[in-house]
C-alpha positions in Angstrom: 42.2 30.2 31.4 45.7 28.9 32.2 46.8 26.1 29.8 47.6 22.6 31.2 50.0 20.2 29.5 47.5 17.6 28.1 43.9 17.1 27.1 42.5 13.6 26.8 40.9 12.8 23.4 39.4 9.5 22.4 41.7 7.5 24.7 44.9 9.4 24.0 46.7 12.2 25.7 47.2 15.2 23.3 49.3 18.3 23.9 47.0 21.2 24.9 47.7 23.2 21.8 47.2 20.2 19.5 43.7 19.3 20.8 41.9 20.5 17.6 38.8 19.7 15.5 37.8 20.3 11.9 35.8 23.5 11.2 33.1 21.3 9.8 32.7 19.3 13.0 29.0 18.6 13.3 28.5 19.9 16.8 29.9 23.3 15.9 27.2 23.7 13.3 24.2 22.1 14.8 24.7 22.2 18.6 24.3 18.6 19.5 26.9 17.7 22.1 26.8 17.0 25.8 29.2 18.0 28.5 29.8 18.1 32.3 31.5 20.4 34.7 33.4 18.6 37.5 35.7 19.9 40.2 38.7 18.4 41.9 39.9 19.9 45.2 43.3 19.9 46.9 42.5 18.0 50.2 44.8 17.1 53.0 45.0 13.7 51.4 45.8 14.9 47.9 43.8 16.0 44.9 40.2 14.5 44.9 37.4 14.7 42.4 34.0 15.4 43.8 31.2 13.1 42.9 32.9 11.8 39.8 30.5 8.8 39.3 27.4 11.0 39.4 28.9 13.5 36.9 29.8 10.7 34.5 26.4 9.1 34.8 24.7 12.4 34.0 27.0 12.9 31.0 25.9 9.5 29.6 22.3 10.2 30.4 22.6 13.5 28.5 24.0 11.6 25.5 21.1 9.1 25.6 18.5 12.0 25.8 20.1 13.7 22.8 20.4 10.4 20.8 24.2 10.3 20.8 25.9 6.9 21.1 29.1 7.4 23.0 32.2 6.0 21.4 33.8 5.1 24.7 32.5 3.3 27.7 31.6 5.2 30.9 34.1 3.3 33.0 37.0 4.3 30.7 35.9 8.0 30.9 35.8 7.8 34.7 39.4 6.5 34.6 40.4 9.2 32.1 39.3 11.9 34.6 41.9 10.5 37.0 44.5 10.1 34.3 44.3 13.7 33.1 44.8 15.0 36.6 47.8 12.8 37.2 49.6 13.8 34.0 49.0 17.5 34.4 50.4 17.6 38.0 48.1 20.4 39.2 49.0 22.4 42.3 45.6 24.0 43.1 41.9 23.3 42.6 40.9 22.1 39.2 37.9 22.2 36.9 37.3 19.3 34.5 35.3 19.5 31.3 34.3 16.2 29.6 32.6 16.6 26.3 31.0 14.1 24.0 30.5 15.7 20.5 29.8 14.9 16.9 32.8 15.3 14.6 33.6 15.9 10.9 32.2 13.6 8.3 28.6 14.5 7.5 26.6 17.7 7.1 22.9 18.2 7.5 20.6 18.2 10.5 20.3 14.4 10.6 23.2 13.6 13.0 23.3 9.8 13.5 26.0 9.1 10.9 28.4 11.7 12.3 31.4 10.3 14.1 31.3 10.6 17.9 34.3 11.8 19.9 35.0 12.2 23.6 37.4 14.6 25.3 38.3 15.7 28.8 40.1 18.9 29.5 41.2 20.2 32.9 42.6 23.4 34.2 43.2 25.2 37.5 40.3 27.5 38.2 39.1 29.4 41.3 35.7 30.7 42.3 33.5 31.0 39.2 31.7 34.1 40.5 34.7 35.4 42.4 36.1 35.0 45.9 34.4 38.2 47.0 31.1 36.8 45.7 31.4 33.7 47.9 31.7 35.9 51.0 29.6 39.0 50.2 27.2 37.8 47.6 26.4 38.8 44.0 24.0 41.2 42.3 21.5 39.4 40.2 18.8 40.6 37.7 15.8 38.8 36.3 16.5 38.1 32.7 14.1 39.0 29.9 15.1 35.6 28.4 13.0 32.7 29.6 14.6 29.3 30.5 14.3 26.8 27.6 10.8 25.4 27.6 10.4 21.7 28.3 8.1 21.7 25.3 11.0 22.6 23.0 14.2 21.4 24.5 15.5 18.6 26.7 16.2 20.3 30.1 17.5 17.2 31.7 20.4 17.0 29.2 23.5 19.1 29.9 23.5 19.8 26.1 25.7 22.3 24.2 22.7 23.9 22.5 20.9 24.6 25.8 23.6 27.0 26.8 22.9 29.6 24.1 19.9 30.4 26.3 22.2 30.8 29.4 24.8 32.7 27.4 22.4 35.4 26.2 20.9 35.8 29.7 24.4 36.1 31.2 25.4 38.7 28.5 22.2 40.7 29.3 23.0 40.7 33.0 26.7 41.7 32.7 25.9 44.5 30.2 23.3 45.8 32.6 25.9 46.0 35.4 24.9 42.9 37.3 27.0 39.7 38.0 24.5 37.0 37.2 21.0 36.4 35.8 17.9 34.6 37.1 15.8 33.0 34.5 12.1 32.4 34.9 10.4 29.4 33.3 7.6 29.9 30.7 5.0 30.0 33.5 6.8 32.9 35.2 8.3 30.9 38.1 12.0 31.1 39.0 13.8 28.3 37.2 17.6 28.7 37.7 20.6 31.0 37.0 22.6 30.7 33.8 24.5 27.8 35.2 23.2 27.4 38.8 20.3 26.3 40.9 18.4 28.6 43.2 17.8 28.4 46.9 15.9 30.9 49.2 15.4 30.9 52.9 12.1 32.1 54.5 11.4 31.9 58.2 14.1 29.2 58.7 12.8 27.0 55.9 15.2 26.2 53.0 13.3 26.4 49.7 14.4 25.3 46.2 12.3 24.9 43.0 11.6 21.4 41.6 13.7 20.4 38.7 10.8 20.5 36.3 12.4 23.4 34.4 16.1 23.0 35.4 18.9 20.6 35.2 19.0 17.9 37.8 21.9 19.5 39.7 24.5 17.4 41.6 25.5 20.4 43.8 21.8 21.1 44.6 21.3 17.5 45.6 24.4 17.7 47.8 23.2 20.9 49.6 19.8 19.4 50.1 21.4 16.3 51.7 23.6 18.5 53.9 20.5 20.5 55.0 18.6 17.4 55.8 21.4 16.0 57.9 21.5 19.3 59.8 17.8 19.0 60.5 16.9 22.0 58.4 13.3 22.1 57.2 13.2 21.8 53.3 10.5 22.6 50.8 10.7 21.9 47.1 8.1 24.2 45.4 7.7 26.9 42.9 9.1 30.3 43.7 8.0 33.6 42.3 10.3 36.5 41.6 8.6 38.8 44.2 9.0 36.1 46.9 12.7 36.3 46.4 12.5 40.1 47.0 11.1 39.4 50.5 13.0 36.3 51.4 15.6 36.3 54.3 18.4 34.8 52.3 19.1 33.5 48.7 22.0 31.7 47.1 23.0 29.9 43.9 24.6 26.5 43.8 26.5 24.7 41.0 29.7 22.9 40.4 31.3 26.1 39.1 29.5 28.5 41.4 29.7 26.2 44.5 27.6 28.0 47.1 27.3 31.7 46.2 25.1 34.1 48.1 22.8 36.5 46.3 22.8 39.9 48.0 20.2 41.5 45.7 17.7 40.8 42.9 16.6 43.5 40.6 18.0 46.1 42.9 16.0 44.8 45.9 18.3 44.0 48.8 17.8 40.5 50.0 17.8 40.1 53.8 20.6 42.3 55.2 22.4 42.4 51.9 25.1 40.1 53.1 25.7 36.3 53.2 22.9 35.0 55.4 23.3 32.7 58.5 21.9 29.6 56.9 23.8 30.3 53.6 27.1 30.5 55.5 26.3 27.4 57.4 25.6 25.4 54.3 28.5 26.9 52.4 30.9 26.0 55.2 29.5 22.4 55.3 29.8 22.1 51.5 33.5 23.1 51.5 34.2 20.7 54.4 32.8 18.0 52.2 34.6 18.8 49.0 37.9 19.4 50.8 37.6 16.0 52.6 37.2 17.5 56.1 34.0 15.7 56.8 34.4 11.9 57.1 30.7 11.3 56.7 30.8 12.3 53.0 34.2 11.0 52.0 32.6 8.4 49.8 31.8 11.3 47.4 35.5 11.9 46.7 37.7 10.0 44.3 41.3 10.6 45.4 44.1 10.8 42.8 47.0 8.6 43.8 
């Protein structure tokens, strides 16, 4: 990660190296914090944040779910996203990480008296799963680790604690020689990747699991909207692991992953082992949107003056 100049913390700009917290900060010990991943792209009309409003809304929904009362209004946090991009003067595409967390002041599991803090960091970041992955796809394995159960965790919250689950699944996949993991839900159906939503294509139909056991993904919603506007037939239903083995195409979506093809699952080649025709079509359309090349979707972009 390349350092930027400033990080926004509780309404103030702080030098990157001075953006620090106490070792007894509550979130560090007990895992209650919420965050977002947001991207800004260098368009022909300047740097622009993709779906800023939706990301901020989900951030505050996550805080509500996890019983955190934000210390700063959502409107100010939206404006702070713009401010942190302006002051850092980025020259390429940027990833933004807002975080609402519980700070130093109390110990113990009961969290409501812990002070609440909000920060936004931003840095230049390319393709999360690699530029080669965007073109040629990635090798995926089914993790032995099951997606957090809705009976034990809040899956609709993008909560810090939820990502230990993803982290261990990712670790398992990388150590086994793969590039990403697919996690099943506790009923055995495909849930999501470690930070991505799943799509498959069978007989010209685009299929994605419901969000019963996954985060409500903004990128997934975008791809579904693009597919609908293209006239592609869509199904939202459960997917089994063996159905992925025999599908024609598969890909992951996410703010970080964007639209990344899956060329194999558990050493079974998917389709022709390359980026599929529908995947490429949707990937191209997605990049046209985020780079401001499609006027129909420019309302999703917040341009930085």
